[in-house]
N, C-alpha and C positions, 0 to 999 in steps of 0.2 A: 534395543529395540523398542519402539512404541508399545506400550501395553494396550490390551484390548478386552472387550467383554462381548459376551454373546447373549443377547435377549431374544427370549422366546415371546413372539407375539408382535404384530404391528398394527394393532388397535388403539383405539383412543385411549383406553385405560393403560397402555404400555408408554404413552408419550411422555409422562414424567420421568420414567426410567431412562428412555433414550435421551432425553434433554440433560437429565442430571448426570449421566454417564459421561456426556460430552463435556459437561462444566467441569468434571473431574479430570479430564485431560485424556480421556479413554477413547480408543477407536471403538466405534459400535458397529457390530455385525448383529444383523437381526434376521430371523427366521419365521415365515408363516406360510401356511399352505396357500393364502390368497394374495396374489401378487398385486391385487388392487386395494389392499388393507389401508386405512386411512394415513398410516404413518411409515409406510414403505419408503417415501421420498426422504425422510428424515434420517434414515440409516446411513452410516458411511457405506456399508455394504449390505445389500439384502439377497437372501438365498431362498427361493421357494421350496421349504421342507416342511412337510405336515408335522404338527406339534405333537402328535401321537406317535411319531416315528422314532421310538428311543434308539434304535441302532444307527438310523440315518443321522439324527442329531448328535449322537455321541461321536461317529466318524467325522462328522464336520468340525465339532469342537476339538478332537485330537489334532486334526490337520491345522486348525487355527493356532492350537498351542504351539505346534513346531514353526508354523509359517508367519504367524502375526502376533506373537506374544501373548495369547489369551490367558486371561488370569481368573475368570469367573464365567459362570453362567447363571442367568437369572431370569425371573419372569415376576409380574404382578398382575392380578386381575384375570388371570387365566386359570383353567382347570388343569394345568400341565406341570404341576410341581414334581411329579414323578419323572417326567421326561428331564427336568432340570437336575434332578439328584442323580439319575442314572448316568448322564453326561459327566456331571461333576465327579462323581465316583470314578468313573474311567479315566478323567484327567488328574485325579489326586488332589481336587480342590475340597476346601473344608465345605460341609453340605449336611442337612439331614440326610440319614441314610436312605437309601432306595426302598428298603422294605417299609421303613417309617412313612416316607412319602406316598407309596401305595396304600398304606392304611389310611392316610388322610384325603386319599383320591376316591377310593371305592367306598361307598357308604355302607355296604355289608359288613367288609373288613373292619371299618370304623367302628360300627355298631358292636360287632363282636369283641373288639379291644375295650371298649367302654364297659361292655358286660362282664368281661374277665376280671376288670380292675376294680368293679363295683362303682364306676362312675355313672351318676344318674343320667340316664338317657331313655327315649322311648323303647318299649318292648317292640320287636321286630321279626319279621319273617321274610327271607330271601326267596324271590320268585323268579325263576327262568321261564322264558317263553316255550322252550321245547319241553319243559316237564310241568306245565301249568296244571293240567287236570290232575296229575298225581299229586301235586302239592297242596291245591285248593280241593280237598275231598269234601263230599256232601257233610260228613260229620264236622270238619273243621268250619265250613261256611256256617254250619247251624250254631256252632258256638260263638261265632264272631261277634263282638260288641262294637257297635257304630257310636260315633264317627271314627274313622281310621284315615290315614294318610298313605297315599302311593307316590313313590319317587323312582325315577331312574336311579341306578346304582353310581352312574358315572357321567353325571352332566350338573351343569351350574345354571344360575340365573331363573331358578324355580321352572325350567323347561320340563314339560310333562309331570309336574307336581301338582297334586290336587287332594282335597279332602274327599272322602267318599262317605255317604250316609246310608247306603243300601247295597245289596248285592248286584242290581243293575249298574249302578254307578261304579262298582268295585271293577267289574269286567271291562266296562268302557274305559276306565282310568288306566288299567293295566295295558291295554291295547296301546293307549297314547304313550305311556312310560316306555314300553318296550321299542316304539318308534325313536324315541329320544335317548336310547341307550346304545352305546358302541357295542356292548356285549349281549343286548337284548335280555336284560336282566333287571328286575325291579325289587324295592323293598315295600313292604306293607308294614305300617307301624301305628302304634296307638297315637290318637290326637292329643296333644299337650295343650291345655289352655294356660294363657298367661302373657305378659308383656315380653317383647323380644328386644335383644340387644346385640349389637356387633362390637368385638374387642379385637383389636390389632395388638400385636405384641412382637418383641424380639428375644430369641432364646440363645444363650451362649455362656459358656465357661459356668454351667450350674446355675445361671440366674435367669429369671423372666422379667422382662420390662413391659409393662403395659404402656403402649404408645398411643392408644386410641380407644375411647369407649363411648358408644354412641346408642341412643333409643332408635330402633327401627319402627317405622309406621306402615303397618300392613293391612291390606283392604282386600275386599272383594271375594269373600267366601262363594263357592268352594275352592278357588285359587288363592295363590299366596303372593299379592302383588305388593312390592314395597313402593309407596308413593314418597319415600323420602326417608331421610334420617336427621337427628338433632344432636349436636355435640358441644358441650359435655351433656351426658344423660343427668337427669334431674331425679335421682333416687336416694333413699336414705343410705348412709355410709355402710352400716352394717349389711344391706342388702349388696351393696358394691362390693365389699369384701367377699360375701359368700360367693357370689358369681365368679370373682377373679380366682379364689381358692379351687372352685370346681373346674374352671377353665385349665388351671395349672395341673390338676389331677388328670384331666383328660389329654392334655399335651403329653405328660408322662407315660399314659397308657398307650399312646400311639407310638412311642418311641422316638418323638422329636426332639432334637438336642441341639441344634446348630442352624438358625435362619429365622425366617419370619413364621409366624402362627396367627390364624385368624379364626374367630369363634362367632358362630351364631348361637345364642343361649337364651333360655327362656326363665322367668322367674315365676314359679307356681306358687300355690298355696303351701305345697309342701317342701319348697326350696327350689334351687337351682336345677334346671334339666339341660343337658347339652343337646343342641340340634346337630351342629356340626363343627369340626374344627378343619381347617385346610392349612397346608404347608407353604404358604405364601402371603404377600400382602393382599389386602382386599381390594375389590373392585367397586364398583357403585359410586365412583368418585370420591370414597372415604380415604384411602391411604395417601392417594396422589393430590388430594385438593382440600377436603374439608379438615382433615387433621393438621396439615401445615398450616392452613389459616387459622384454626382455633388455638394452636400451640406455638406457632412461630418456628417449629422445627421440620426441616426438611427429611421426612421419615424415610423416603425413597433413598436419599443419599445415605442414611445412617444403615439401610439394609444393603445397599451396594458395597459400602465400605466392610460389612460383615461378611458378603460373599467373597470379596477380595482378601479375606484372611486378616483384616486389620480391625482394631478396636474403634467402635463409632464413638469418636471422641465428643462430639457434640451432646450426644445421648448421656455419656458418662458423666458430664460435667453438670447436667441439669436435672437428672433423675433423682428420685428421693426413695429412701426405704419405706416399704409398705407392709411387708410381712416376712417373717423367717420361716413361714410354714414348708414343711416338706411337700413335694419333692424339689422345690426350687428356692432361693432367696428371691423374693419377689420384690420389685421396684415398680414405680409408676412416674408417668410423666404428665404434668397437669396441664390442662387447657387454659388458655388465658382469656380467650373470648368466646362468644358463641357463634357458632358456623351452622347453618341449616341448609340441606340439600332437598329439594322438592322435584317432583316429576309433573309433567302435563301429560294427558292422554286424550284419546279421541273416541267417539262413537264410530262405528263401522262405515266404510265409503272409500272415496276417492278424494284426495285434497287438490282442491281447485286453486287456493292461494293461502298464505300465511300471513297474518297482519300483526304489525305492532312488535316485531322481534326488536328493532332498534330501540323503540320507546322502552321496552322493558328492560333492556341492557342499560339505559341511562338512569334508572333509578337508583338513587343514592344507596350504597350497602350491597347492590348486587355485583358479585365478582366475576361470575362466568355464567354464560348461556350456553348450552350444548342442544342445538337442534338435531334431532335424529331422523324424524320424518321430514320429507321436501314436498314441495309442490308437484303432483302428478303420482305421488305414492299411494298404494292402496294401504289402508289402515284399517285396524280392527280393535274392538275392546280388548285389553290386554288379558291374557291368560298365563303370561309369563313376563319376567322382568325386562326382556328383550323386545317386547312389543310396546313399550311406551314411546312417546313422541319426542320427549326432549327432557332435558333437567336444567334447573337453576341453582345457583350456589349463592347464598347471602351470608353477610357477616354484620354483626353488630355487639354492642356491649352487653346487651340483656337479650334473653330468650324471647321476650315479647316484642322487641323491635325486630330481631332477625326473623322470626316467624311472619311478621306483619309484612315485612319487605319482600319475602319469598312468595307468599300468597299475592301480593299485589302484582308481582311479576308473572307468576303462573296466570293469574286472571287476565292480565293484559294480552297475552299471547292468544291469538284466534285462528283455529283452523277451520276454514271455510270450505265445505265439501260440495263437490259437483252435483248438480240436480239430477233428478231421475236415475238414480243409482240403485239397483237392485237390494244391494247390501244394506244402504240406509234406509230404504223404504221398510225392508223387513224388521229392522231394528226399532223403527219409530212406530210402525203401524201393524206389524205381524201380531199373531194371536199370542197372548200372554196369560198367565194365572193371575186372577185378580189381586192377590196379595204379594205378587212380584216375587214368588219363591225362586221363579227361574233365573238362569244366567244368561246375558248380562243383566245387572240390576237398573232399576230406572234412576234417573238422576235425583228425583225426588220421589220417595217412596211413602205413600200415604198408608195410615193404618187400614185394615181391611175394610172396616166399615165405612169410614170416610171416603175410601176409594170407590167403593159401591155407590155410595150417594154422589160423588162427583160424576162418576159414569152416567148415572140416571139424569143429572143435570145437564151435562153435555149431550145426551141423546135428546133432551127436550129442546135443546137449542140448535138442532142439528143443521137447520137452514139459516141460521144467524150469521152475520158478516161483521168483521170489525172493519170500519170504513178505512179506506186508504188515508195514510198520513195521520191517523187518529192513534194517540198514545195508547199501548195495549193496557197501560196500568189503569185506564178508565173502564176496562172491560174484564176484571178480574172475576172469575166465577165466585158465586157467594160462599160455595163449600171450601175455597181455598183460604179465606181470610183467616182462618184460625191456624194455617200453615206457612204464613209468610216468612217465619224465621227458620224454617227447615233448611238444612244446608246440603248441597249436592257434593260431588267429588272434587270439585275445585273449591270447596268450602264458601261458595257463594249462597247468601240466602235465596229463597225463592224471590222476594221481593227485589234483592239486588240483580238477579238474572233478569227480571222482568224491565227494570230500569236500565240496565246494560243493553238490552234489546232495542229499547226506545231511543237510547243514545246513539247506537250504531245504525239504525235502520228508521229514521224519522220520516222517510219519503216512501215508505212501503206501499204496495197495491192493497187492494182489498184482500183481507185475510178470512179464509174460513175458520170460524169461532172455534167448532170442535177440533179440526185438524191442528190448529195452531196450538191450543192448549194441550192436546195430547202429545204434540211433538216436543213442546217445551218441558212438560213434566217428564218425559221419557229421555230426552236428549240434552236438557240444559240450554244454554245459549246456542249451542251448535244445532240443536234440533229445531229451535226457533227461527234461526237464520236460514235454514235449509228450506223451510216451507214459506219463506217470505221471498225467496228468489224469483 
């Protein structure tokens, strides 16, 4: 009988698993609650089952074991490793235990495991919606030291996750977190300062093999938006070893023993602190794209072989000893080249058209472009990692080259928004604190004093017009000359943005001077193009 595999999820992040399984000669069954998910058509057989339906997935898997030679249950880039473990246990397949997978899925259970084992992690409090008032007593609120972080216990992609800086923000953030939680439960934890890293690994036979190590690039407080990652990470070796050892302790504390493991971990002044550990391969294009590009190893294939109960030979042949530190014998797999993933985002509005996708794809060194938002879509400034507009992946021999390629591609892609859109108008011209403390941020945030001086200069020229077809570079406000090298969220300097507008819109009509500069400073090139329509 032909061997088969059951893959949970039919999204883009599961495409490498589906394709790899087929390349291994497996018949691929896929389940997802969404029958319109992007990769439904790539499955040999698709079944619409909710990924959190443990029993439904287990019944389907048991049936496939008898009727279709099912040999493994697998996922990557989803938050449903517990569903994989549950079905795998029922079928007698090698797996992380269901209990361990639950520990790695529920953030409150995870934090408790870390605390019990002495693994460095943020101090936390579990908060259930139905007992909110009892948990957050006046005495507790009075003793709380800000900033804190609120997260739903059972979601991913930074949905419903944010920093809180006072009591008003706390209750607003909790309401949002409850909405994003299947169990209406959140955790409140101390905010940890420090650079953040993602680590992918495979665990089996008492060994831990580090298969990917990347620096994460997080922006836009009070939210935590990853605008990309860079692999390999450029940190001192002793810090790398400390982070890996802490990761290993965290894996052990959760009970993970057979399969994939993925960490988000920070390096603080006091040492490593674990953010989260998942019992799966990472999403965010890391395990399926950037690690294979960087290392030359198909990590997804190795993880599937492991799920099938086989030794991942390619991994065995090319890994090298890193540490014999308990609780695992630790190995690592080296990157051979630099791979960079970067995202592009948008100010709020509705997309009228997207320019230059083909040109961006043709840039030498660009490996993939993944558009998410399309013409006609409503977009907003991201509060979670699922609200970005697209991602690009670049590869080069050096970090400088790879980052330059990625930036060029991101800056090439332009989302033009429809005019007279209320969301765009509010974003560009709505009332804001003069120091820009409110969210979303300005594209170019001047210091408070300079911002006030610029506002005065623009008010004094409230009737001024930039003549049609005139280069706006000739009309830069005097108060901006000291800030022309300031960079926006696309890493464009203010001067580069001005020149980009001039190259894209040389035949503009008359432009209202104050409105134009207000829109450009607030919304970058997008804001400038919006008012020039």
